[in-house]
N, C-alpha and C positions, 0 to 999 in steps of 0.2 A: 433604586438604580444601581447598576453594577459599575463601579469605577474602573474596572479592568478594561483596557483598550489594547487588544493585540496589535503588535507591530512586527509582523514577520519581515525578514530580510527580503528586499525586492530582488527577485530573480527573473523578472520579466525580460531582461535583455540577455539572459544566458542562452546561448545557442549550442545545443548539444549535438554531437555527431550521431549519425544514423544508427550506428551499432548499439547505442545506448537503449534504443527502444526495446530490444529483446531483454536486456537486463531489467529495465523498468517493469516489464510485464512479469518477470520472475519475482521481482521484489514485491509487486502488487499482490501476487498470489501468496507470497510468504506473509505479508501484512495480514491478509485475510486468515491464513492458517493460525497465526499467533492470536488474532482477535478471537477466533472460534475456540481455540484451546482455553483461553482465559474465561470465556463465557461458560464453557462446559464445566470448568473447575469451580465456577461460581454457582453452579446448579441450574444453568439454563439448558433448555431443550428445544428441539425443533417444534415449531407450531406454524399453522398456516398464516397467522397474523401476529404482529408483535403484541405481546401482553406482558407488561412489566410485573404485574402481580403474580402471574403464573410462571414468570421467567421463561417465556416462549418467544421465539423469533423465527421468521421464515428464512433468515440468512445463515442458519447453521446447516449449510450444504457445501459441498466442494466448490471451489472457486469457479470452475467451468460451468456450474449450474446456477450461479448467481445471476440476477437480472443485470443488464448492462449498466443501469444507473448505479448499482452497488459496486460494480467493477470500476466504474469511473472514479468513485471516491477513493478506492485503494490505489488506482493508477496515479491519481493526483498526489496522494501522500508520497508515493514512491518517486514520482518525477520531481516534486519540490525538494525532496531530500537530496536527490542526485544533483539538482541545479545548485543547491546551497554548497554541496561538496565542491562542485566545479567553480562556483564563484569565489570560494575560499582559497582557490589555487591548487586544489588537489586534482589529480587526473585518474581516471579509471581506464586501465589498459587491459584488454582481453589477454588471457594467458594463451600464448602461442602453442599450438599442438607440437609435440616433440616429433622430430623426424626419426627417432629411434624406436617408435612403437610399431 
């Protein structure tokens, strides 16, 4: 039996502003890109089904080609990170476009 019992910070009451959705999607895509880079560096390749012995996975594709279920995992990771940042009192403010451009 594993004695480890994860206790993530409860972010269920965090209400994020609408503009965060676009950021969360960009973060989700970046989460996938970093995961894919790590796998490739570890010798993994694309394969039609996951095979740990052969180090093959069907998820070594660009983010926009992932099945929705896989995107949801990355989105959840991104959103939970943003919610924790928000709960800790930090704010994410979009950079305003300069009127000088």
